[in-house]
C-alpha positions in Angstrom: 118.9 90.5 134.5 115.8 91.1 133.0 117.0 94.2 131.1 119.8 92.2 129.9 117.8 89.7 128.3 115.8 92.5 126.6 118.8 94.1 125.2 119.9 90.7 123.9 116.8 89.8 122.4 117.0 93.5 120.6 120.2 92.7 119.1 119.2 89.3 117.9 116.0 91.1 116.5 118.4 93.7 114.5 120.6 90.5 113.2 117.4 89.3 111.4 117.6 92.5 109.4 121.1 91.9 108.3 122.0 90.1 104.9 121.2 86.4 105.4 125.0 85.5 104.7 126.1 87.7 107.8 123.5 86.8 110.3 125.1 83.5 111.7 128.5 85.4 112.3 126.7 88.3 114.2 124.3 86.3 116.0 127.3 84.2 117.3 129.3 87.2 118.2 126.5 88.8 120.0 126.0 85.5 121.8 129.6 85.4 122.6 129.6 89.2 124.1 126.7 88.6 126.2 128.2 85.5 127.9 131.4 87.3 128.4 129.4 90.1 130.2 128.2 87.9 132.8 131.9 88.1 134.1 132.1 91.8 134.0 132.6 93.2 137.6 129.7 95.9 137.6 131.9 98.0 139.9 134.4 98.7 137.3 132.2 98.9 134.4 128.8 100.1 134.9 126.1 98.1 133.3 124.8 101.5 131.4 128.2 101.5 129.8 127.5 98.0 128.6 124.1 98.9 127.1 125.6 102.0 125.4 128.1 99.8 124.0 125.7 97.3 122.7 123.7 100.3 121.2 126.3 102.2 119.7 127.8 98.7 118.1 124.3 97.7 116.6 124.2 101.3 114.9 127.5 100.7 113.6 126.7 97.4 112.0 123.2 98.5 110.8 125.0 101.4 109.1 127.8 99.2 107.8 124.8 97.3 105.6 123.0 100.3 104.7 120.1 99.6 107.0 118.1 102.8 108.4 118.9 103.7 112.0 115.2 103.9 112.7 115.4 99.9 113.0 117.1 100.4 116.2 114.4 102.6 117.5 112.9 99.7 120.1 116.6 98.9 121.0 117.3 102.5 122.1 114.3 102.4 124.2 115.4 99.2 126.1 118.9 100.3 126.7 118.2 103.8 127.7 115.1 103.3 129.8 
């Protein structure tokens, strides 16, 4: 559970780098996804796969708004430790 909270915190830190008008949308999206992940059956979808999805989606959003991927370095460390 601790790692899940660290990943969520990492996503929220990345949201702060986005343009101001997009932050509420992505913060809400992240919150809803992490709440939904509580109900995922770990035997069907391993947590590592969910961390990979969170990281990949974060990179996609950063690229969409032309933010350097190096901003996600800390997120990568958390997801793949």
